[in-house]
MDAnalysis code that builds the backbone (N, CA, C; Angstrom):
import MDAnalysis as mda
import numpy as np

u = mda.Universe.empty(696, n_residues=232, atom_resindex=np.repeat(np.arange(232), 3), trajectory=True)
u.add_TopologyAttr("name", ["N", "CA", "C"] * 232)
u.add_TopologyAttr("resid", np.arange(1, 233))
u.add_TopologyAttr("resname", ["MET", "LEU", "VAL", "ALA", "ILE", "ASP", "GLY", "PRO", "ALA", "GLY", "ALA", "GLY", "LYS", "SER", "THR", "VAL", "ALA", "ARG", "ALA", "LEU", "ALA", "ARG", "GLU", "LEU", "GLY", "PHE", "THR", "TYR", "LEU", "ASP", "SER", "GLY", "ALA", "MET", "TYR", "ARG", "SER", "VAL", "ALA", "LEU", "ALA", "ALA", "LEU", "GLN", "LYS", "GLY", "GLY", "GLY", "ALA", "LEU", "PRO", "GLU", "ARG", "ALA", "GLY", "ALA", "LEU", "GLY", "GLU", "LEU", "ALA", "ARG", "ALA", "VAL", "GLU", "ILE", "GLU", "LEU", "GLY", "GLY", "GLY", "ASP", "ALA", "VAL", "ALA", "SER", "PRO", "ALA", "ALA", "ALA", "LEU", "PRO", "VAL", "LEU", "LEU", "ASP", "GLY", "ARG", "ASP", "VAL", "THR", "GLU", "ALA", "ILE", "ARG", "ALA", "PRO", "GLU", "VAL", "SER", "GLU", "ALA", "ALA", "SER", "VAL", "LEU", "ALA", "ALA", "ASP", "PRO", "ASP", "VAL", "ARG", "ALA", "ALA", "LEU", "VAL", "ALA", "LYS", "GLN", "ARG", "GLU", "LEU", "ILE", "ALA", "ARG", "GLY", "ASP", "TRP", "VAL", "ALA", "GLU", "GLY", "ARG", "ASP", "ILE", "GLY", "THR", "VAL", "VAL", "ALA", "PRO", "ASP", "ALA", "GLU", "LEU", "LYS", "VAL", "PHE", "LEU", "THR", "ALA", "ASP", "PRO", "HIS", "GLU", "ARG", "ALA", "ARG", "ARG", "ARG", "ALA", "ALA", "GLU", "LEU", "GLY", "ALA", "ASP", "ILE", "GLY", "THR", "VAL", "LEU", "ALA", "GLU", "GLN", "THR", "LEU", "ARG", "ASP", "GLU", "ARG", "ASP", "SER", "SER", "ARG", "GLU", "HIS", "SER", "PRO", "LEU", "GLN", "ALA", "ALA", "ALA", "ASP", "ALA", "VAL", "THR", "LEU", "ASP", "THR", "SER", "GLY", "LEU", "SER", "VAL", "GLU", "GLN", "VAL", "VAL", "GLN", "GLU", "ILE", "ALA", "ALA", "LEU", "VAL", "GLU", "GLU", "ARG", "GLU", "SER", "GLU", "ALA", "THR", "LEU", "ALA", "ASP", "GLY", "ILE", "ASP"])
u.atoms.positions = np.array([
    [113.790, 29.094, 287.645],
    [112.917, 29.524, 288.777],
    [113.730, 29.711, 290.094],
    [113.332, 30.682, 290.919],
    [113.916, 30.900, 292.191],
    [112.943, 30.812, 293.282],
    [113.351, 29.967, 294.209],
    [112.542, 29.802, 295.490],
    [113.384, 30.534, 296.590],
    [112.809, 31.600, 297.146],
    [113.573, 32.352, 298.201],
    [112.984, 31.938, 299.639],
    [113.850, 31.445, 300.472],
    [113.372, 31.029, 301.760],
    [114.167, 31.833, 302.863],
    [113.345, 32.599, 303.575],
    [113.852, 33.432, 304.601],
    [113.249, 33.113, 305.944],
    [113.878, 33.609, 307.047],
    [113.388, 33.352, 308.385],
    [114.450, 33.409, 309.386],
    [114.079, 33.395, 310.699],
    [115.081, 33.555, 311.767],
    [115.871, 32.298, 311.991],
    [116.919, 32.341, 312.811],
    [117.727, 31.206, 313.161],
    [116.895, 30.193, 313.855],
    [117.065, 28.925, 313.414],
    [116.409, 27.718, 314.138],
    [115.034, 27.505, 313.525],
    [114.603, 28.155, 312.460],
    [113.376, 27.893, 311.875],
    [113.395, 26.723, 310.944],
    [114.649, 26.298, 310.576],
    [114.846, 25.110, 309.718],
    [115.161, 25.521, 308.307],
    [115.518, 26.757, 308.039],
    [115.817, 27.240, 306.614],
    [116.812, 26.310, 305.919],
    [118.021, 26.080, 306.566],
    [119.034, 25.392, 305.813],
    [118.654, 23.924, 305.494],
    [118.150, 23.248, 306.516],
    [117.794, 21.937, 306.368],
    [116.706, 21.811, 305.284],
    [115.704, 22.592, 305.448],
    [114.565, 22.525, 304.388],
    [115.036, 22.915, 303.049],
    [115.792, 23.953, 303.020],
    [116.262, 24.446, 301.656],
    [117.096, 23.313, 300.939],
    [118.024, 22.641, 301.704],
    [118.844, 21.627, 301.089],
    [117.952, 20.436, 300.604],
    [116.993, 20.084, 301.452],
    [116.145, 19.002, 301.099],
    [115.209, 19.328, 299.948],
    [114.759, 20.580, 299.893],
    [113.868, 21.033, 298.801],
    [114.679, 20.997, 297.460],
    [115.925, 21.476, 297.552],
    [116.797, 21.493, 296.354],
    [116.880, 20.162, 295.829],
    [117.133, 19.133, 296.623],
    [117.270, 17.809, 296.213],
    [115.990, 17.279, 295.561],
    [114.787, 17.592, 296.243],
    [113.553, 17.215, 295.781],
    [113.262, 17.759, 294.367],
    [113.611, 18.999, 294.143],
    [113.242, 19.654, 292.933],
    [114.332, 19.576, 291.762],
    [115.543, 19.133, 292.244],
    [116.628, 19.133, 291.278],
    [117.124, 20.531, 291.094],
    [117.032, 21.462, 292.017],
    [117.444, 22.825, 291.951],
    [118.855, 22.927, 292.609],
    [119.541, 24.017, 292.449],
    [120.705, 24.355, 293.097],
    [120.402, 25.087, 294.366],
    [121.183, 24.829, 295.395],
    [121.045, 25.361, 296.726],
    [122.027, 26.484, 297.026],
    [121.514, 27.701, 297.457],
    [122.352, 28.753, 297.861],
    [122.208, 29.050, 299.360],
    [123.226, 28.835, 300.049],
    [123.314, 29.159, 301.578],
    [123.887, 30.493, 301.764],
    [123.021, 31.593, 301.827],
    [123.650, 32.833, 301.928],
    [124.279, 33.044, 303.300],
    [123.781, 32.323, 304.354],
    [124.301, 32.521, 305.629],
    [125.816, 32.072, 305.695],
    [126.152, 30.993, 304.851],
    [127.554, 30.519, 304.816],
    [128.446, 31.628, 304.294],
    [127.903, 32.457, 303.348],
    [128.745, 33.601, 302.908],
    [129.061, 34.586, 303.999],
    [128.126, 34.927, 304.775],
    [128.357, 35.920, 305.894],
    [129.209, 35.209, 306.927],
    [129.058, 33.954, 307.191],
    [129.973, 33.320, 308.123],
    [131.422, 33.214, 307.637],
    [131.523, 33.018, 306.331],
    [132.836, 33.000, 305.741],
    [133.573, 34.337, 305.944],
    [132.879, 35.407, 305.664],
    [133.529, 36.731, 305.928],
    [133.857, 36.966, 307.342],
    [132.866, 36.506, 308.237],
    [133.154, 36.638, 309.657],
    [134.452, 35.842, 310.091],
    [134.575, 34.681, 309.544],
    [135.816, 33.863, 309.910],
    [137.055, 34.532, 309.388],
    [137.047, 35.088, 308.157],
    [138.137, 35.729, 307.628],
    [138.533, 36.949, 308.446],
    [137.448, 37.775, 308.955],
    [137.682, 38.882, 309.748],
    [138.324, 38.577, 311.112],
    [137.818, 37.460, 311.731],
    [138.287, 37.076, 312.997],
    [139.698, 36.595, 312.862],
    [140.006, 35.872, 311.845],
    [141.371, 35.404, 311.689],
    [142.351, 36.625, 311.357],
    [141.876, 37.525, 310.650],
    [142.688, 38.640, 310.336],
    [142.871, 39.561, 311.535],
    [141.893, 39.615, 312.403],
    [141.937, 40.477, 313.588],
    [142.374, 39.751, 314.813],
    [142.871, 38.573, 314.706],
    [143.423, 37.893, 315.874],
    [142.241, 37.450, 316.852],
    [141.073, 37.211, 316.273],
    [139.968, 36.772, 317.184],
    [138.990, 37.922, 317.474],
    [139.286, 39.102, 316.975],
    [138.321, 40.231, 317.072],
    [138.055, 40.882, 315.786],
    [136.826, 41.434, 315.576],
    [136.420, 42.053, 314.356],
    [137.201, 43.386, 314.209],
    [137.643, 43.732, 313.089],
    [138.306, 45.001, 312.844],
    [137.370, 46.171, 313.176],
    [137.977, 47.192, 313.746],
    [137.174, 48.402, 314.116],
    [137.252, 49.513, 313.089],
    [138.258, 49.467, 312.225],
    [138.407, 50.567, 311.278],
    [137.205, 50.636, 310.337],
    [136.695, 51.786, 310.084],
    [135.572, 52.022, 309.243],
    [135.797, 51.520, 307.833],
    [134.937, 50.736, 307.279],
    [135.100, 50.196, 305.932],
    [135.892, 48.979, 305.812],
    [136.544, 48.534, 306.914],
    [137.374, 47.319, 306.818],
    [136.602, 46.060, 306.464],
    [135.464, 45.891, 307.088],
    [134.680, 44.669, 306.856],
    [134.130, 44.637, 305.372],
    [133.717, 45.807, 304.836],
    [133.264, 45.846, 303.520],
    [134.398, 45.489, 302.575],
    [135.546, 46.058, 302.754],
    [136.704, 45.708, 301.866],
    [136.928, 44.271, 301.961],
    [136.910, 43.704, 303.077],
    [137.138, 42.304, 303.197],
    [136.144, 41.370, 302.458],
    [134.911, 41.781, 302.619],
    [133.832, 41.074, 301.965],
    [133.937, 41.079, 300.476],
    [134.459, 42.227, 299.926],
    [134.558, 42.311, 298.447],
    [135.808, 41.638, 297.971],
    [136.792, 41.450, 298.909],
    [138.095, 40.851, 298.477],
    [138.076, 39.306, 298.545],
    [137.399, 38.730, 299.490],
    [137.442, 37.275, 299.651],
    [136.760, 36.578, 298.507],
    [137.228, 35.341, 298.274],
    [136.592, 34.471, 297.280],
    [135.929, 33.382, 298.059],
    [134.602, 33.334, 297.796],
    [133.787, 32.305, 298.419],
    [133.149, 31.367, 297.458],
    [133.394, 30.151, 297.589],
    [132.869, 29.109, 296.751],
    [131.895, 28.152, 297.606],
    [130.710, 28.012, 297.091],
    [129.726, 27.091, 297.827],
    [129.638, 25.806, 296.946],
    [130.241, 24.727, 297.468],
    [130.282, 23.474, 296.796],
    [131.609, 23.211, 296.175],
    [132.439, 24.285, 295.942],
    [133.823, 24.044, 295.474],
    [133.731, 23.835, 293.955],
    [134.073, 24.835, 293.264],
    [134.250, 24.796, 291.805],
    [132.879, 24.421, 291.119],
    [132.957, 23.313, 290.271],
    [131.796, 22.984, 289.498],
    [130.639, 22.449, 290.322],
    [130.922, 22.060, 291.601],
    [129.843, 21.390, 292.400],
    [128.728, 22.415, 292.754],
    [128.981, 23.671, 292.595],
    [128.065, 24.652, 292.910],
    [126.876, 24.625, 291.900],
    [127.151, 24.076, 290.677],
    [126.179, 24.057, 289.650],
    [125.243, 22.847, 289.735],
    [125.387, 21.993, 290.728],
    [124.599, 20.766, 290.862],
    [123.736, 20.868, 292.133],
    [122.607, 20.099, 292.175],
    [121.768, 19.974, 293.317],
    [122.572, 19.593, 294.493],
    [122.366, 20.221, 295.712],
    [123.262, 20.069, 296.763],
    [122.563, 19.429, 298.040],
    [123.291, 18.712, 298.724],
    [122.923, 18.251, 300.052],
    [123.591, 19.247, 301.075],
    [124.781, 18.792, 301.547],
    [125.580, 19.668, 302.433],
    [126.825, 19.954, 301.687],
    [126.817, 21.061, 300.981],
    [127.922, 21.411, 300.164],
    [129.055, 22.005, 300.943],
    [130.269, 21.708, 300.544],
    [131.535, 22.272, 301.216],
    [131.542, 23.772, 300.906],
    [132.236, 24.521, 301.777],
    [132.321, 25.951, 301.698],
    [133.859, 26.212, 301.632],
    [134.273, 26.901, 300.571],
    [135.646, 27.244, 300.377],
    [135.862, 28.695, 300.522],
    [136.849, 29.102, 301.360],
    [137.195, 30.524, 301.468],
    [138.613, 30.747, 301.046],
    [138.731, 31.523, 299.933],
    [140.023, 31.704, 299.288],
    [140.736, 30.344, 299.039],
    [139.933, 29.403, 298.605],
    [140.496, 28.119, 298.328],
    [140.580, 27.104, 299.472],
    [140.298, 27.535, 300.690],
    [140.390, 26.643, 301.890],
    [139.028, 26.134, 302.328],
    [138.994, 24.888, 302.675],
    [137.704, 24.293, 303.155],
    [137.459, 24.835, 304.597],
    [136.338, 25.580, 304.621],
    [135.961, 26.111, 305.980],
    [134.642, 25.650, 306.431],
    [134.145, 24.538, 305.810],
    [132.833, 24.086, 306.048],
    [132.548, 23.912, 307.518],
    [133.382, 23.341, 308.320],
    [133.239, 23.184, 309.753],
    [133.567, 24.441, 310.509],
    [134.677, 25.145, 310.168],
    [135.128, 26.196, 310.833],
    [134.095, 27.368, 311.007],
    [133.250, 27.535, 309.945],
    [132.338, 28.638, 309.996],
    [131.024, 28.383, 310.828],
    [130.969, 27.155, 311.342],
    [129.848, 26.755, 312.242],
    [130.192, 26.972, 313.736],
    [131.389, 27.459, 314.033],
    [131.818, 27.664, 315.436],
    [130.915, 28.820, 316.030],
    [130.526, 28.670, 317.288],
    [129.694, 29.742, 317.915],
    [130.210, 31.196, 317.810],
    [131.583, 31.303, 317.935],
    [132.094, 32.772, 317.871],
    [131.987, 33.306, 316.495],
    [131.977, 32.331, 315.478],
    [131.898, 32.788, 314.075],
    [130.385, 33.148, 313.791],
    [129.520, 32.405, 314.376],
    [128.069, 32.702, 314.202],
    [127.751, 34.106, 314.845],
    [128.272, 34.396, 315.949],
    [128.063, 35.654, 316.632],
    [128.630, 36.760, 315.882],
    [129.843, 36.599, 315.317],
    [130.504, 37.614, 314.499],
    [129.755, 37.866, 313.248],
    [129.193, 36.827, 312.668],
    [128.453, 36.968, 311.361],
    [127.196, 37.786, 311.577],
    [126.542, 37.567, 312.692],
    [125.378, 38.360, 313.074],
    [125.702, 39.847, 313.218],
    [126.866, 40.103, 313.799],
    [127.301, 41.542, 313.943],
    [127.574, 42.177, 312.613],
    [128.418, 41.517, 311.797],
    [128.831, 42.107, 310.515],
    [127.734, 42.102, 309.492],
    [126.720, 41.305, 309.665],
    [125.591, 41.340, 308.785],
    [124.804, 42.660, 308.877],
    [124.945, 43.466, 309.856],
    [124.334, 44.761, 309.984],
    [125.207, 45.843, 309.376],
    [126.400, 45.412, 308.805],
    [127.271, 46.449, 308.203],
    [126.786, 46.598, 306.685],
    [126.317, 47.789, 306.343],
    [125.724, 47.933, 304.975],
    [126.779, 47.683, 303.833],
    [128.034, 47.909, 304.070],
    [129.055, 47.634, 303.059],
    [129.199, 46.113, 302.803],
    [129.154, 45.369, 303.959],
    [129.295, 43.903, 303.821],
    [128.110, 43.364, 303.008],
    [126.879, 43.838, 303.498],
    [125.606, 43.364, 302.827],
    [125.547, 43.710, 301.329],
    [126.132, 44.855, 301.041],
    [126.143, 45.285, 299.560],
    [127.029, 44.402, 298.799],
    [128.176, 44.103, 299.407],
    [129.184, 43.176, 298.688],
    [128.605, 41.802, 298.532],
    [128.060, 41.282, 299.481],
    [127.566, 39.882, 299.401],
    [126.203, 39.736, 298.609],
    [125.432, 40.752, 298.721],
    [124.210, 40.750, 297.852],
    [124.595, 40.696, 296.318],
    [125.637, 41.509, 296.102],
    [126.110, 41.449, 294.596],
    [126.645, 40.026, 294.264],
    [127.353, 39.422, 295.128],
    [127.850, 38.059, 294.868],
    [126.712, 37.142, 294.723],
    [125.660, 37.241, 295.617],
    [124.434, 36.348, 295.586],
    [123.767, 36.483, 294.264],
    [123.505, 37.718, 293.879],
    [122.728, 38.024, 292.643],
    [123.437, 37.487, 291.379],
    [124.757, 37.572, 291.408],
    [125.577, 36.972, 290.327],
    [125.305, 35.472, 290.234],
    [125.260, 34.805, 291.418],
    [125.061, 33.328, 291.396],
    [123.716, 32.860, 290.950],
    [122.733, 33.598, 291.370],
    [121.322, 33.132, 291.032],
    [120.796, 33.748, 289.771],
    [121.582, 34.382, 288.943],
    [121.143, 35.034, 287.791],
    [120.621, 34.079, 286.682],
    [121.176, 32.818, 286.764],
    [120.771, 31.843, 285.763],
    [120.451, 30.479, 286.488],
    [119.523, 29.714, 285.861],
    [119.204, 28.400, 286.409],
    [118.029, 28.431, 287.477],
    [117.867, 27.270, 288.068],
    [116.810, 27.083, 289.133],
    [117.514, 26.969, 290.420],
    [117.046, 27.787, 291.394],
    [117.685, 27.917, 292.698],
    [116.687, 27.845, 293.821],
    [117.161, 27.287, 294.886],
    [116.522, 27.444, 296.216],
    [117.596, 28.201, 297.028],
    [117.226, 29.462, 297.328],
    [118.203, 30.240, 298.004],
    [117.594, 30.696, 299.440],
    [118.403, 30.516, 300.480],
    [117.880, 30.804, 301.849],
    [118.786, 31.757, 302.601],
    [118.024, 32.511, 303.485],
    [118.785, 33.487, 304.224],
    [117.764, 34.342, 305.042],
    [118.140, 35.619, 305.269],
    [117.257, 36.530, 305.991],
    [116.703, 37.713, 305.192],
    [117.257, 37.869, 303.933],
    [116.723, 38.961, 303.154],
    [116.691, 38.603, 301.645],
    [116.512, 37.312, 301.354],
    [116.573, 36.823, 299.912],
    [115.318, 37.413, 299.212],
    [114.133, 37.224, 299.844],
    [112.917, 37.703, 299.220],
    [112.661, 39.198, 299.275],
    [113.340, 39.848, 300.171],
    [113.094, 41.269, 300.364],
    [114.144, 42.155, 299.578],
    [115.437, 41.621, 299.563],
    [116.471, 42.470, 299.066],
    [117.291, 41.797, 297.923],
    [117.718, 40.606, 298.086],
    [118.579, 39.939, 297.153],
    [117.708, 39.642, 295.869],
    [116.538, 39.044, 296.016],
    [115.763, 38.640, 294.795],
    [114.305, 38.983, 295.116],
    [113.907, 40.257, 295.123],
    [112.516, 40.648, 295.307],
    [111.585, 40.173, 294.325],
    [112.119, 39.746, 293.124],
    [111.306, 39.300, 291.992],
    [111.253, 37.694, 291.954],
    [111.658, 37.119, 293.022],
    [111.549, 35.596, 293.056],
    [110.221, 35.086, 292.808],
    [110.031, 33.977, 292.054],
    [108.814, 33.431, 291.738],
    [107.989, 32.967, 292.945],
    [108.777, 32.466, 293.957],
    [108.167, 31.992, 295.181],
    [108.932, 32.442, 296.359],
    [108.304, 33.074, 297.271],
    [108.933, 33.551, 298.535],
    [108.346, 32.841, 299.735],
    [109.117, 32.274, 300.580],
    [108.574, 31.565, 301.747],
    [109.295, 32.074, 302.965],
    [108.558, 32.377, 304.028],
    [109.145, 32.762, 305.234],
    [108.855, 31.791, 306.273],
    [109.927, 31.068, 306.755],
    [109.779, 30.052, 307.745],
    [109.936, 30.622, 309.112],
    [109.109, 30.157, 310.083],
    [109.210, 30.570, 311.454],
    [108.857, 29.423, 312.350],
    [109.038, 29.493, 313.591],
    [108.706, 28.473, 314.523],
    [108.677, 29.119, 315.945],
    [108.128, 28.486, 316.843],
    [108.063, 28.923, 318.283],
    [109.517, 29.079, 318.742],
    [109.797, 30.237, 319.452],
    [111.161, 30.502, 319.911],
    [111.798, 29.354, 320.717],
    [111.108, 28.715, 321.582],
    [111.648, 27.617, 322.293],
    [111.923, 26.422, 321.452],
    [111.083, 26.133, 320.491],
    [111.401, 25.092, 319.554],
    [112.615, 25.387, 318.660],
    [112.795, 26.615, 318.242],
    [113.924, 27.000, 317.494],
    [115.206, 26.853, 318.327],
    [115.091, 27.266, 319.578],
    [116.298, 27.145, 320.444],
    [116.612, 25.704, 320.746],
    [115.632, 24.854, 320.841],
    [115.830, 23.445, 321.098],
    [116.535, 22.813, 319.888],
    [116.143, 23.108, 318.733],
    [116.811, 22.595, 317.517],
    [118.224, 23.006, 317.450],
    [118.445, 24.290, 317.692],
    [119.882, 24.814, 317.629],
    [120.671, 24.217, 318.699],
    [120.245, 24.074, 319.858],
    [120.994, 23.466, 320.928],
    [121.367, 22.061, 320.601],
    [120.414, 21.256, 320.035],
    [120.638, 19.915, 319.646],
    [121.680, 19.822, 318.528],
    [121.645, 20.769, 317.640],
    [122.650, 20.833, 316.542],
    [124.092, 21.126, 317.044],
    [124.157, 22.038, 318.037],
    [125.444, 22.481, 318.479],
    [125.919, 21.686, 319.739],
    [125.017, 20.946, 320.399],
    [125.301, 20.244, 321.584],
    [125.534, 21.200, 322.719],
    [124.753, 22.295, 322.685],
    [124.865, 23.358, 323.708],
    [123.729, 23.375, 324.701],
    [123.788, 24.165, 325.674],
    [122.759, 24.291, 326.699],
    [121.575, 25.166, 326.042],
    [120.343, 24.693, 326.175],
    [119.218, 25.246, 325.541],
    [118.923, 26.719, 326.077],
    [119.183, 26.863, 327.386],
    [118.941, 28.258, 327.951],
    [119.890, 29.246, 327.399],
    [121.253, 28.795, 327.259],
    [122.209, 29.772, 326.622],
    [121.808, 30.078, 325.250],
    [121.442, 29.018, 324.424],
    [121.103, 29.263, 323.011],
    [119.863, 30.138, 322.960],
    [118.883, 29.945, 323.819],
    [117.670, 30.786, 323.775],
    [118.068, 32.287, 324.066],
    [118.911, 32.508, 325.022],
    [119.299, 33.936, 325.280],
    [120.018, 34.504, 324.070],
    [120.973, 33.774, 323.496],
    [121.690, 34.224, 322.385],
    [120.726, 34.431, 321.180],
    [119.740, 33.567, 321.022],
    [118.777, 33.675, 319.956],
    [117.979, 34.925, 320.064],
    [117.560, 35.288, 321.273],
    [116.712, 36.384, 321.571],
    [117.488, 37.736, 321.123],
    [118.741, 37.693, 321.535],
    [119.521, 38.888, 321.137],
    [119.750, 38.968, 319.598],
    [120.013, 37.857, 318.975],
    [120.172, 37.828, 317.508],
    [118.946, 38.244, 316.792],
    [117.773, 37.756, 317.284],
    [116.534, 38.160, 316.697],
    [116.252, 39.596, 316.706],
    [116.619, 40.208, 317.825],
    [116.439, 41.658, 318.042],
    [117.420, 42.407, 317.110],
    [118.640, 41.913, 316.989],
    [119.592, 42.589, 316.197],
    [119.212, 42.456, 314.690],
    [118.813, 41.250, 314.292],
    [118.500, 41.130, 312.858],
    [117.249, 41.886, 312.433],
    [116.192, 41.938, 313.337],
    [114.981, 42.574, 312.993],
    [114.967, 44.069, 313.076],
    [115.922, 44.594, 313.886],
    [115.987, 46.073, 314.082],
    [117.104, 46.773, 313.329],
    [117.918, 46.046, 312.690],
    [119.087, 46.647, 311.943],
    [118.509, 47.581, 310.874],
    [119.304, 48.658, 310.516],
    [118.789, 49.683, 309.631],
    [118.746, 49.076, 308.124],
    [119.698, 48.333, 307.819],
    [119.802, 47.773, 306.465],
    [119.327, 46.349, 306.363],
    [118.449, 46.094, 305.461],
    [117.927, 44.691, 305.268],
    [117.511, 44.010, 306.524],
    [116.617, 44.650, 307.287],
    [116.103, 43.939, 308.514],
    [115.450, 42.634, 308.173],
    [115.412, 41.633, 309.185],
    [114.737, 40.468, 308.952],
    [113.185, 40.660, 309.025],
    [112.558, 40.357, 307.847],
    [111.124, 40.496, 307.879],
    [110.617, 39.634, 306.650],
    [109.377, 39.351, 306.701],
    [108.771, 38.593, 305.573],
    [108.434, 39.613, 304.471],
    [108.685, 39.174, 303.258],
    [108.262, 39.997, 302.066],
    [106.766, 40.078, 302.035],
    [106.292, 41.127, 301.540],
    [104.789, 41.374, 301.544],
    [104.098, 40.178, 300.783],
    [104.689, 39.673, 299.923],
    [104.047, 38.517, 299.037],
    [104.582, 37.150, 299.398],
    [105.267, 37.020, 300.595],
    [105.734, 35.725, 300.943],
    [104.605, 34.841, 301.668],
    [104.818, 33.613, 301.503],
    [103.951, 32.618, 302.216],
    [104.615, 32.248, 303.478],
    [104.003, 32.472, 304.630],
    [104.523, 32.248, 305.978],
    [104.178, 30.798, 306.346],
    [105.248, 30.017, 306.747],
    [105.002, 28.605, 307.261],
    [105.575, 28.554, 308.615],
    [104.765, 28.083, 309.552],
    [105.184, 27.775, 310.938],
    [105.569, 26.379, 311.004],
    [106.929, 26.149, 311.191],
    [107.482, 24.762, 311.251],
    [107.423, 24.087, 312.495],
    [106.862, 24.610, 313.547],
    [106.732, 24.053, 314.885],
    [105.949, 22.742, 314.753],
    [106.526, 21.650, 315.211],
    [105.752, 20.368, 315.187],
    [105.761, 19.683, 313.871],
    [106.368, 20.275, 312.878],
    [106.394, 19.686, 311.474],
    [107.731, 19.070, 311.210],
    [107.697, 17.921, 310.545],
    [108.941, 17.294, 310.089],
    [109.478, 17.996, 308.885],
    [110.773, 17.793, 308.568],
    [111.418, 18.413, 307.424],
    [110.736, 18.039, 306.218],
    [110.304, 16.717, 306.089],
    [109.680, 16.261, 304.887],
    [108.318, 16.932, 304.799],
    [107.613, 17.131, 305.790],
    [106.275, 17.801, 305.699],
    [106.397, 19.217, 305.162],
    [107.496, 19.937, 305.727],
    [107.675, 21.348, 305.253],
    [108.088, 21.365, 303.775],
    [108.995, 20.385, 303.424],
    [109.493, 20.340, 302.004],
    [108.299, 20.081, 301.042],
    [107.428, 19.151, 301.423],
    [106.296, 18.780, 300.584],
    [105.382, 19.982, 300.450],
    [105.180, 20.750, 301.485],
    [104.304, 21.902, 301.403],
    [104.849, 22.991, 300.372],
    [106.176, 23.199, 300.485],
    [106.796, 24.211, 299.650],
    [106.894, 23.588, 298.256],
    [107.143, 22.376, 298.026],
    [107.146, 21.713, 296.712],
    [105.790, 21.847, 295.992],
    [104.729, 21.751, 296.811],
    [103.386, 21.913, 296.258],
    [103.203, 23.377, 295.737],
    [103.724, 24.317, 296.543],
    [103.707, 25.755, 296.131],
    [104.439, 25.990, 294.870],
    [105.568, 25.338, 294.703],
    [106.407, 25.469, 293.484],
    [105.591, 24.944, 292.337],
    [104.996, 23.775, 292.459],
    [104.259, 23.175, 291.356],
    [103.023, 24.136, 290.979],
    [102.451, 24.728, 292.023],
    [101.397, 25.640, 291.718],
    [101.847, 26.841, 290.941],
    [102.986, 27.469, 291.362],
    [103.524, 28.514, 290.640],
    [103.916, 28.252, 289.193],
    [104.492, 27.029, 289.017],
    [104.926, 26.624, 287.706],
    [103.690, 26.464, 286.773],
    [102.536, 25.936, 287.369],
    [101.339, 25.743, 286.597],
    [100.733, 27.176, 286.200],
    [100.839, 28.023, 287.147],
    [100.312, 29.478, 286.928],
    [101.159, 30.062, 285.730],
    [102.459, 29.911, 285.848],
    [103.361, 30.398, 284.748],
    [103.044, 29.891, 283.339],
    [102.854, 28.507, 283.364],
    [102.549, 27.906, 282.112],
    [101.248, 28.348, 281.588],
    [100.257, 28.506, 282.394],
    [98.982, 29.013, 281.956],
    [99.075, 30.376, 281.426],
    [99.822, 31.276, 282.140],
    [99.991, 32.609, 281.642],
    [100.655, 32.591, 280.262],
    [101.682, 31.765, 280.188],
    [102.402, 31.758, 278.886],
    [101.415, 31.335, 277.724],
    [100.567, 30.414, 278.110],
    [99.572, 29.928, 277.075],
    [98.543, 31.023, 276.681],
    [98.203, 31.836, 277.654],
    [97.253, 32.932, 277.360],
    [97.945, 34.051, 276.511],
    [99.164, 34.306, 276.842],
    [99.979, 35.306, 276.022],
    [100.168, 34.805, 274.575],
])
């Protein structure tokens, strides 16, 4: 079974997805870490700037090797899995603000998205997964058994992000607004809820409350599938 969790930055996707994976015994896929990894590789290769040559980012996305969890660990339920880029642990490095900004920019590149969507589909082809990102339910896995779109009040999202980064909430809110606009208006794979997604507003809810709501939806879908199999 695949649970697809999408939504904007600060809605709680990563935290909820990791906790849900532990709750269900599923494997966790952090698609954002893959975009951040390509962004880090691009910045390092470009001396701190993204390459401007047409097609360069897509070539890089296809060439790099990204491991979530490191080797066999990717096949196990995850909490906070390490991220390896061409064999190097970049778990912390990909969370730097400049990498986050670069990841948002290159995520609009259709060649990059095509390369990483292919990698993501290969990962989730077998087994039970909780996959989170911004286009899992709409592009990566439109046939996912359960699609959830997490959202929250913009100020609440900015507060969470600022607390996580130890940054000024005003600065985070301004950057978040720009990122939301970029993500929702990009031509390829814009941020939007799938037509059959369940939308959950996480404002004022604890992680545990959100996880339990989604876990109940998973149980409901599994019961429906079992009933359908019995009828067939």
